N, C-alpha and C positions, 0 to 999 in steps of 0.2 A: 668606332666613332667617338669623338670627344663630346661629352655632355657635362653639365654642371652637377654638383652634388645634390642640389634640389631636384633636378630631373632624375637622378639616380633613384631617389626615394620613390618618385612616381612610377618609374619603370619597374622597380621591385614590387610595388603594390600590384601592378598589372600582372607581372609574371606569377605572383602568388595567388592570383585569382580574387583579390580583394574587391568586394563590390560596394562596401560602405566604410567610410572613415568618419569618426567623431572627433570634434576638436573645438578649440577656442584659440584664435590667432593672437599673435603678439610680435613685437619687433624681431626677436631672435629667430623666430621660425618663419618669418614672412616670405623669405625666398621660396620655401617649399609651398606655401599657400599660393604664391603667384603661379606656380606650375600646376597646382590643382585646378585653377580656373581654366587653364588651357586644354585640359584633357576631358574626355567624355566616357571613360571606361568605368569609373566608379563615382558614387555619390558622396558628397561631404555633408554631414549634418552638423550644423552649428549649435552647440549647447551654450548655456549662459554662465557656466562655471566649469573650471577644469575638473573638479571632482565629478561633476555630472557627466563630463565627456568620458571618463574612465568607467563610471558605472553603466553608461549607455553601451560602451564597448563590451562590458561584462554581460549585460542583458542580451546583446546580440550573440555573443559567443555561447551563452548557456542555452539559448533557444535554437541556434543553428548548428552548434558543434564545430564551427569554424573559428579561426583565430580572430579575435576582436582587435581593432586598430584605433588608437587615439593619438592625437597630436596636440601638443601644448607648447607654451613658450617657457622662457627661463625664469629664474627667481621665484616670485610668488606664484607664477603659473604652475611651476613644478611642485612647489610645496603644497598647493591646493590639491594636486593630483595624488599625493602620497597615500591618502586614505583609500582611494580606489585601488592603488597598487597593493596595499596591504590586504584589502578585502579579497582581491583576486588571488593573492598568494595563499591565503587561508583556505579558499574554496577550490584551489587547483584549476583556475580558469585560464586558458591560453590567451594571452594578450601580447601585442607588441605596442609599446607606448614610446613615442618619439618626442623628445623635448628639444627645444632650441637652447643654445647656450651662447654666452657672450663670445666674441672672437677670441681665438687662441692667445693673442698677445695680451689680452686683458684678464685671462684666467689667473686667479691668485692675487689680484690687485684690489679686491673688494669693489669691483666695478659696479655700475648701476645694474640692478637686477641679476647680479651674479650670485649663485649658490652652488655648493658642492652637491650637485644632484646625484652623482654616482655614489658618493659616500653615504648620502641619506637613503638611497634606494637599495643599498646592498643587502640590508636585512629583510626586505619585504619584496624581493624579486627572485625569480629563479636564476637569472643572470643579468648582468648589466654591462654597458659599454660606454666609454667616452671615445668618440672618433677624433683622432688627431691627424689623420692623413686621408685625403679624399680617395686615394688609391685603395684604402681598406674598406671603404663604405659598401661596395657591392657584396663583399664577403660577409661583413658584419650583418647586413640586412638579411642575407640568406640564412646565416646562422641563427639569427634572432627568431625567424619564423619556424625554423626547424626545431630549435630548443623549446620554443613555446608550446608546440603541438605534440612533441614526442615525449616518451617516458611519462612521468607524472606531470601533466600540463601545468603551466603557470605563466605569470607575466614576465616579459623581458623588456628591459628599459634601454633605449639608445639615446644618448645625449650628444647632440651635434652642434658644435660651434657655428656661428653664423658665417664666418669666412669659409668654412669647409663647404657649406651649401652653395657658395658662390664660385668655388674653384672648379676648374675643368679637369676631367679625367676620363679614362676608358671604363666603360660599363660592361663588364663580363659577368653575366649571371649564370653561366653554364658551368661554373667551377664545381668540382667535386668536393664535398665536405668530408673532412676526416678529423673529427674531434677526439683526440687521444684520451682525454679524461672524461668523455661523455659517451657512453655506450649503453643505452637502455636495454635491459633484458626483456624481450617481448614474449619469448617462449618459455613456458614453465619447465622445470626439471622433471623429466619423465618418471624418475624413481620416486620423487616426492608426490607426484600426481598419483602414481600407483598406490603409495601408502595411504594417501588421503581417501582414495576410492575404497580401499580395504576398511578404513576407519568408518566410513559412511555405511558400508555393508554390515559392520558389526555393531553399530550404534542402535540403541533402543529408543532414544528420545532426541534425535538430531534436530537442529534448528538452523535455517538459513538466516544469516545476519547480513543484510544487503545495504551497501553504502553508495555514496555519490560517485565513487570510482567506476561503477558499472555504467552510469550515464556518460561519464567522460570517455569511456572506452567504446561507447556505442554497442554495449553488450547486453542491453535489456532483453532483447528477444531471445538470445541464447540462454540467458538466465531463466526466463519464463519457461522455456522448454525443459531446462534442467529441473526446475521446481515441479513441473507437471509430471515429468517422467519418473521422478522419485517419490512424489506424494509427500514430501517433507514440508512442514509448515515454515513460514518465513516472516521475519520482522524487517521493517525498513527504518533507516535513519531519516532525519528530516531532509537531508540532501538527496535521498534516494526515492522520494515520493514520485510515483509514476512508473517505477521499474515494473511493478506488478499493478494490474488494474485494481481499482478499489473493490470491485465485485468478485475478485478471485477468491475462491473458498479457502485457499491455502494461505492467504495473507491475513496475519493476525492484526497488524496495524503498525503504528509508529512506536519506536522504542525510546526509552530514556526518560528524563525528568518531566518532559511534556508529553510522553507517550501514554499508551493505554496500560491498564492494570494487567490485562492478559498478556501483552507483549513482554512486560517486565517480569512477570511470574514465569513465563515460558523460558526466558533467559536464565532465570534462577534455577529452574528444574531440569534444563537440558543436560545431556551427557556428551554432546558434541556440537560445538559452535562452528558453523561453516561460514567464515567471514570472507566476503567478496568485496573488494574495493572499499574497505572501512579503515578508520583511523583509531577506533576505540577511544574516542575523545571523552572528556569528563562529563559532558551532558548526557552521555549514554551510560558510562560505567559507574558513575558515582564513586563509592569507596572501592578502590581497585582490588583489595583483598577479598571482598565479598562478591565481586562480579563473576558470575558463572563459575563458581568455585568447585562445582562438581563435574565440570566439563573439560574435555580435551578441546583444543582449538586448532582448526585449519584456518590459516590466514593467507589469502591470495592478494597480492598487491604489486604494482609495477615499481614501487619505490622501496628499495631494500631497507632504507632508513626507517620506514614505518613499521616494519615487521619486528615484533617483540620489543617495540619501543616502550609500550605501556603494559601490555598483557603478553605473557610468554606464549609463543606459538609452538604447539607440539608438531604441527605439520606446516612448516613455512614454505610458501611457493612464491618465488619472485617471477613476475611475468604479467603481460597484458591480460586483464580479466577475460576479454573476448576470446583470446587464444587458449587460455587455460581451461575455461569452461567448455570450449569446443573439444579439447582433448579429453576432458572428463566425461563428456557425453558419449564419446566413442568407447570409453572403458566401463562405463557404469553398468552396462548390461541390463538385463531384465530384473526389475525390482518388484517385489510383491508389496503393493501399496497397503494391503490390509495389515502388514506388519506394524504399521504406525497408527492403526485405528484407535487404540486405547490412548495413545499419546495425543492424538488430535481431539479425542473426547475430553481429555483432561484440560486442554486449552479452551475448548468450548465452555467447560464449566467455569474456568477463570473468567471468561467473558460474560457469562450469565450472572456470575456473582457480582462483578463490578464492571458493568459495561461503560464504554466511553460515550456518554450521552449528556443530555441537558433537559431541564424541565421546561416544556413549552408553556407559554403564557398567552392566553387569549387577549390580554389587554395590552401587551407590549411585544415588540419584535425583539427576540433574542438574537444576539450577533451570530451565535452558532447556527441558528436556523437560517439566517440570511446567507451565510457562507455556503451552507449546504444547498439551499434553494437556488442561489445564483449558479452554482455548479450544474444543477439539474437543468436549468433553463439554457445555459450557454452551450452545453454539449461538449463533444470531444475536441472540437476545433479550437476552443479558446485557450490562450495561454494566460497564466496568472502570475502577476508580479506583485510582491508585497513589500511594505516597509518593514520596520523592526518593532516588535512589541507583542502585546497580547493578541492583536488581530492576526499577526503572523503565525502564532501558535494555533489559533482557531482554524486558519487556512490549512495548516499542515494536518490538523486532526480531522476536520470535517469536510474539506473539499473533496468531491469524488474524482480524483485523478484517474486517468485511463491510459496515459502513455508517458514515456520519458520525455524530458525537456519541456514538459507542460508547466512546471513550477519553477519560478525564478525568484530567488530570495537570497538575502545575505545571511549566511549560516555561521561560519567560523568567527567572523569579526563582529557580526551583529551591528552593521553600520546603519545608523538612522539617516534618512534621506536617500536611501538606496532605491526605493520602489519606483518613483516617477521617472528618473532618467533611465533606469533599467527597462522600464516599459517602452520607452522610446526605442531602445536598442532591440527589444523583442519585436516590436512592430516592423523595424527595418529588416530584421532577420527573417521574419515570416514572409516578407514580400507579399503581403495580402493582396488579393485581386482588387483592382480599382474599377471593377464593374459592380453593379448592384446585384444582389442575390436573387432578385426576381426577374422574370422575363417580361420586358415591356411588350414584346410581341404577342404574349399569350395572357390576356386578362383571365384570371382564375374564376371570375364570376360567370364567364360565358363558355363558348366552345373552345376547345384546346386539344393539343396533342398530349398523349401520355406516353412516356418512354417505358417500354416493357423491361423490367429487371429480370435477371437470371435467377433460377433456383439455386445455382452454384456460382456465386459472384467470384470475380478474380481479385487477387492481390494486385496492387498497382504495378509492382515490378513485372507482373506477367503480361501487362499491356505493352505492345510493341512500341519502342521509342520512336520508330520511324513512322511519321505521319505525312510523308512527302507525297506529292502528286506530280506525275510526268505529263507534260503537254507536248504534242507534236512528236510522238515516238518515231514517226516515219520521216521526220525532217532530218537534214544533215546535222543540224545543231539543235537537238531537243532541249527543252527547259524543264528542270526539276525544281519545283517550289518546295522549300523545306517544310512548309505546313500547308494545310488546305485553306488557310486564311489569307486573303489578299486585301490590302487596304485600297478600296476602289477609288474612282476618280475624284480628285480635288486638285485643281491646277494651281500653278504658281501664277499669282494675279488674283485668283479667287481667294487664296490664302496669302498671307504675308511671306516674304522671303525667309523670315525667321522660322515660321511654322513648317515650311518645306524643308528647311535644314534639319529641324527636329525630326521630321519623318525620315530624312535620309540617315540620320544617326540611328534611329530605331531600326530601320531596315538593315543597316550594316551590322548592328550589334545583336539583334534578336532573330535574324533570318526572316523577318517580315517582307513579303513581296509587296512593292509599292507601285501604284499606277500613276503615271504622270498627270493624268487628267488632260483635257483638251488643249491646255495652254502650252504644250510642247515640252520637250526636254530642256531644262534650264541649268545654269551653273549651280543653282541651289540643290538640284537633285544629285549633283556630283560633289556635294559639300565634303564628303569623307575621302575623296580621291587624293591619293598621295603621289604627286608627280615625280617621275624619274627624270631628273634634269638632264641626264645624258641621252635620253630617248623620248623627247617630248615635242617633236616638230608639229604635232597636231594641236599644241597649246600655244596660246598667246601669253608669253611669260613677261612679267614686269619685275625685273630684279630690284632688290633693295638698294638703298643708298645710306651712307653714314648719317646724313641729315634726317632722313626718314626714320632710321633706327633710334636716333636721339629723341625725335619728337614722340615716337611711340613710348619710349621709356618714361619721358616726362608726363605724358598723358596718362599712362598706366599708374604712375606714382601719385599724381595729383587727383585723378578721378578714378577711372576703371579701364579695363581692357577694351570695352566697346568704344569709348570715347577715343582711346589711343589708336584703335584701328581706323576710326573715321579720319583722324588727322593723317594717319599713315597713307590711306588711300588718296586723300586730297593732294598730298605732296607728290606722290608718284604718278598720279593719273590726270588730275585736272579735267575730268570728263564727266558729263552728265550721267553716263552709264557706268560709273566707277563701281557701283554695287554689284555689277554683273561679274566682277572678279572675286575669286575665292582666295583667302589668305592661307598659305601653308605654314603651319606653326614650326615645322622642322627646318625648312630652307628659307623662310621669311619672304618668299616670292609671292606675288599676286598672279593669278592665272585664270583664264577662261578658254573654252574651246575655240580654236581657230578654224571656223567652218569652211573658209576658203582654202585651207591646206589640202594637198592631194590626198585621195583616199588611201594611198599606199602608206602614208605616214601615221594613220590612225591605228590604235591597238588591234592586234590580230584576234585577241579574245577579250571578253569583258574584264576590266581591271578588278583584281580581287579586293581592292580597298573600298569599292562601292557595293551597295546592296543590290538585290535583284529588283530590276525595274521593268515594268510593262509599259511600252510606249502606246499611248492612246491617240489615235488619229481621228479628228473630228471633221465636221463639214467645212470648217475654216482652214483645214490642212496646216494648222499652225506648226511651225518648226520644220515642215517639209514642203513649203510652198515656194514656187519660183516667183520672180518679180511680176509675172503676168497672172499670178493666182492659181496656176496649174500645179500639178504634182511634180516635185523635183526628185527624180530617182536617185541622183548622186547624193543629195542631202540626206535622203532616207537611209541610204547605205551607211553613211557616216553616223547618223543617229543610232542605228542598230548595232554599232560597235560598243555601245554602252547599255543596250537594252536586251532583254531576254526573249521577248515576244511582242507581238503587235495586236492591239484590240481596236477595231474600227468601230467608232461610236455612231451607230445608226440612230440610237435613242439618246436624246438629250435630257438628262435629269428625269428619267422615267417617262418623259413625254416626247412625242414625235415632233419636236420643234427645235429650232436652232438655239444656240446658247447666246448669252449676252453678258457683257462685262461693263460695269459702270465706268464712266469717264474718269471718276476720281481714282479708280484703281489702275488706269492705263498710264502708268508712270513712264519715264524714259526707258527704264529697265524692261518693263513689260512690253512696251512698243518694240524694243530691240529684239526680245525673244520671239514675239509673234509676227513681226514684220508689218505692223499697223501704225497709223498716226498716233502720236502722243496726245493724251488729254481729251480723247473723243470716245464716246460710247462705241463698243465693239459688238456687232451683231453677226453671228454666224448664220449661214443659210439653213433653212429647215431641212433641205434634202442633201444628203451626201452626194458630192458631185460625180462620183463613179458608181452610183447605185440607181440609175434610172429604171432599171429592171432587176429582177432577182439574178438573172444570168450575168448582167453587168457587174453586180456586186461580187458574185462568185469568181468571175474572171479577174477582178481586181485583187481578190484574196490570193488567187494563184500567182498573180504578178508579184505581189509582195513576198510571198513564200520563196519565189525564185530569186528575188533580189537580195533577200536577207539570209536564206537557208534556215530560217527560224520559224517557230509556230506563229500562225496568224488566225484570228477569229474575229467575231463581231458581236455587238451588243444590241439586243432587240427588246421590245416590249410586246407582250402577248395579250391580244384582245379577242382573238378569234382562232379557234382550233383549226378551222378550215385553212386559214392562211399559213399556219404552222405546218399543216399537212402538205400543202403545195410546196413550201420551202423544202421540207424533207424529201419530197419526191424529186425536186429539181437537183438536190445534192446527190441523191441515189443514182440519178441518171448520169451525172458527171462521173461518179465513181465507176459505173458500169462502162463508160466510154474511156476510162483510163486517165481522166483529168484529176487534178488536185482538188481536194475538198477542204473545207475549214477544219482547223485542228480543235477549235472550241467555239462554243456559243455562250455568251453571257445573257442571261434572262434577267431583265430589270423589273422592278415591282411597280405596280400602280398605286401603292400606298405611300403617299407623301410625294417626294421628288426633290429636286435640287433647290438651292436657295433662289435661283432665278427662273424656275419653271413657272409658267402662267398660273395664277391662282385658280382661274376658271377651269383648269384641267387637272387640278390636284387629285381629285378622287374620281375623275370621270373617264380616264384613259388607262387601260391596262388592268390585268388581273393582279391579285395579291401574289406575293412571292411563291407560296406553296401551290396555289392553283395554277399559276403560269408554269411552274417547274414540273408539275404533274403532266400538263399538256405537252410540253416540249420533250420530256423524257419518254412519254408514251409514243409520240409521233416518230421520234428517232428510232425507238425500238421496232416500231411497226415497219419502218423503212429499212431495217437492218443496218443502221448506222451507229448504234449506240456505242459499239466497241471502238469506233473510229473517232468519235467526236466527244470531247470532254464538255461538261456543263458547269458553268460558274453561275451561281445564284446570287443576286444582289438585292438588298432590301433592308428593312429594319431588323437587322440581326445583331444582337448586342452581347448575348451571354453564351456560355458554353452549351447549355441545353438547346438554345436556338441553333447553334452550329450543328450539333449532333442531329437534331430533327431535320434540318435542311439537307444534310448529307444522306440521311436515311430516306428522304423523299426523292432522292435521285441525283442530287448535285455531287460533283466531284470536288468542288471548291466553293468558297463563299466570298463574295465581295462586300466588305464592310466599310462604310464611311462614317456614319454617325458616331458609333462607339469610339472609333479612333479619334474623331474630332473632340469628343468629350474628354478622352484621356489626354489629349494634347492641350487642353485648356479652354476649349470652346464652351461658352456658357448659355448661348441663346440660339445656336444653330441657325435656322433660316432667317432670324430677325435682323442679322447684322451684315447683310450681303453688300451694302453700299448703295443700293437703290432705296429711295425713301429716306426717312429721318434717322434710321438706326445705323450706327457705325460700330464695328467691333470694339469693345472697350478694353480688351485684354491683349491686344497686339497679335491676335491669332489670324484674323481674316481682314486685315486692313493694310493700306499703304501709308497710313499716317505715321511719320517717323517718331513722334513723341510717344505714341501708344506702342509702337513696335519696340521701342527702347526698353520697355518693361518686360518683354517676353524673353524668358531665360531658355535659350535654345538647348543647351546641354541637359539641363534639369528636365525640361519637358520631353526631350528626346528619350531620356531614361524612362519617363512615365509611359510614353507610348510603347516603348519596347516591353515594359513590364506588363502592360495591358495585353500585348500579344502573347508574352510568355505565360501569363496566368490563364489566358484562354486555352492555350495548348495544354497546360498542366491540368486544368480542370476538365477538359475534354477527356483526358485519360481516366480521370476519376469516374466520369459518366460511363465511359466504355467498360470500365471494370465492373460497375454495378450491373451493366447490361450483359456481362459475360462475353464481351467482344474483345478479342486481342488486337484487332486492327480496324481502321476505318473502312477497309475493303470488305469487311464482313457486314457492314450496315446496309440494310434495305428496308422496304416498307413494312416487312413483317415484324420489324423491331418497334413498331408504333401502334398505339391504339388511339382512336379519335372519339371524342365525346362532343356532341353538339349542344346548342343552347337549350334544346328540348329535353336534354338528359339522355338521349339515345347514345348508346356506346357501340362503336364499330371496331371489333377486334381485327377485322380484315379491312384496311382502309381503302383498298381497291373498290370494294363494294360501295363505300360512301362516295368516293370521287367519281366513279362511273355514273352513279345516279345523279350526283350533283351537277357534273359537267356535261352529262348526256353524250358521252363519247361512245 
């Protein structure tokens, strides 16, 4: 397929797994920036200076180990970035920096903002390119990422003329790379490794000299094992801080002119230097003739040019430190650690003679004390970014580093101004959870659950990556949710179209299962759908026209893509419901589902370009109601071509009442989706029309199961254990008679409720989540149904520990609304529903076009996806602490309960049975 050079850059980023790009736009690179706006696979962070963009990319790379990416424009944009390139080159940081250049025909004419970027960057990059033909661009992009990350890492610069970014060409990114002059040696020479091991065995005073190359190679944990296995003391360079933990008894400290006396004296007295990923730079060696003059030298480095460059290596080993150390560990055999006891005592004496310390002063704060104390308070999770100067040295000397990639600083070049933009990159790389670190659901001053930790905790990699949950295992088409977290009901209409689109992006990108809410399946739930124009009879397709394309380009150039798309829709549609059509960026068509198309034309399976969707059917039957208000079987079959399972909403917003939608929110679009009058309040019946009795409800569940061949369940509120017991008995009777039974039951919470639930019922109907969950779980087990029916628990569940506790209490999955609303930009939850004086001010839950225009769909979609990803990631951390390899191992025995009176229940069944009188 032919795409533009600018699109090739974006596609290459996506293929390389880039999740963050830093940059500052300008005319020469603007074609690429236009394409950035249209995609949703990575985030762009706008810095205020090109040097800052490259430093941010450095911080990102140092903290994550990935290739950092920055984009800048030509001329002064590039010259501003040179300092960052030089800094990355000195510290071996893998970057791909793309600069715009003036068009090809202007190169060499001293055109406006022209500069010889390739000539300037040659001395401070690992490699650089000037793209002169769009056909070469895919290969160059792939080579750039490969060169940046392999061998000794470093920055690669690509200069792209503006006309190249506009030209069309074939994008083939599956090409095999064969760089004849670039063949990094990753495996060390076995003979040299054997000689090095023999030298270690014969040494009396060996010393590990640890450098930043260990961190670049992700070899810190292999090196830790090597150090511990041999019992040989170690010193670190400034760039290697965190390779060993600060409290490791074998770590002497930092070496060099800013290092400790003991470290430097140890280097002076050693008889064997074991240099791993080091450069022997002047800040460490001082006068070369005096450096470790009594020692032989083992030097392991992936860059052959670095070996014996400054200090002669007696045992040179070219190779990746991770691979070489792994080979050494296999050969090192059993070493008597007592052999080096006197050598370690000598070093201890050095440290006692001149410790690296400071004089504390009761009248003033010493900066060294502040650095040390901050480290103690922040703990292991904090990353530290510094600028350059004395505070940088204090950080290297006194901060209690515990892990690699914890310390981010400019080392070789000593670039002032590095610290702040690098911290931005670190923040982006760490992808920190956007939930709060405390559980709103569990006030620590009162009663709460306590998670039992294991006496033998697990490493995170021992926790099963698979956290999936299977619904409807007995259905013809079961549904496997990628995680036990489901974003519970919040319908299109209650939320703005933009907010629904953001959730659709999050669902597609992060594996989050999304519930449609009672407002039916809408075009916005299918926002990520990529229509196949050769097989789309189920879609109402509006093709583009030259005039519409021209208007779009003008609107995009003068204003932005949102305005351009509004013009585009108006030209092609001239309809009140024009916003019910989705714009496909690839084909430029507008489309929506053609619900009157025959069922045979609909997709046979759920399209892979949309996320997992649960269709929620409410008492209003929105989306599947016939003109007379009854259930439309044919429409339901069509809806289920896009959805994975169905939830019947017996409970409305945690209360047994019908829903309502303010007239201000019933736009032409919403009226179209729901099949109701425009501009009028919409009230749903209190009672679901096919649930006059329990048997009616269960019959309707079976009807839906047979129509869709997919899982079906329903949502209830629990107020009475007796009612739940009757429900369980009725289901058990059906099972015994060979009838279908529900695949899942969602239990909603009595704590809070939806934005439109009656205030007088807010705390008066329904048990809290865990109480209701205990009742339902107990009654289903009592009826012998627990293996057949999954439970989804819904309520104020916000944080990873909330999720784990809820799963341990008996839930198979959790339905979360409020946390996802917050992650998507909601700031006042219930307050801005549209009833009363409050209207959503951020474009999240409103139909006001001006407010909606400020809602950034792609950016907020990424945040919602990150919230889900971080919940899952942190759930695994909690599981590791609990010693559980899988969520399937969770049960009530994993919890302790303490009540407000201070009573502790290690068996929570005892507490709940007495509390609920079951």
